[in-house]
Phi, psi and omega in degrees: 000149175211164177230151175252131179237141173256121176278162179302337176281355178096357182272154180259125180245136180248126177254134170273121181258127181247126178252148179301149177084002181258032176075022179268114184266357180285146184244153172292140172223161176240147176212153180229138175269143172271126181249141180259117178244092186287333173228097189303329185293339184268336181076004184274137183219166168227149177280132188228002182177167177223140174242134185237137176227132176229106184299318182297331180260356183070018189262139161217127185216156179220143172230136184230152177206114178259118180271098187291326176301316174293317176299314179295331176297326181280319183208096183309330187260013183301145175279081188299315179303323181287321178292313175301320180297320178294316177294320175298322180298318179300316178298319180290331178292311179302319184286345176069197182072198180303315187294352183270003179061229183287344178278359187303323185271358183279149176283172188299318179298319177298320180290320175300310185297327178288325183286328184272353178307137179303139181223149170249060174241184178292331175253117190234137170284146177268192178291158182277132178237160181229165182194186177237136178218156173266332187221104180292330178292312174301324183290326179298313181291318179303315180288325172303316178293319189280322187253345185244312189279000000 
């Protein structure tokens, strides 16, 4: 099913509407890019990871990839080891369990919300985006390949 909408500029936009009970197995998910901002005063950044949360599946996951050459192009003196440690910590929090530290007992949604809270550090979450997926873990990999690598 679709709807047509006319914008003020006169262009026609078609939206596809998905209704429950129509054999749709896809679930809503949210995702955030992790950005490395080595020199906050310059505002330059590179994407280094993606966080995905799917409430329906109780899933929260993160995948990271740090392109050291791109990072060094922005800041030759960047603390690569510290940035890698911060990215690794995000992945551990998403995984839950003992590796998540104080967040170990939190549910997936609470861990996701804590990780996407605005920060003024070198590793920063971007804005939240949404989509539909059959498999949130596969979506995490797909978004990493599409937006980070």
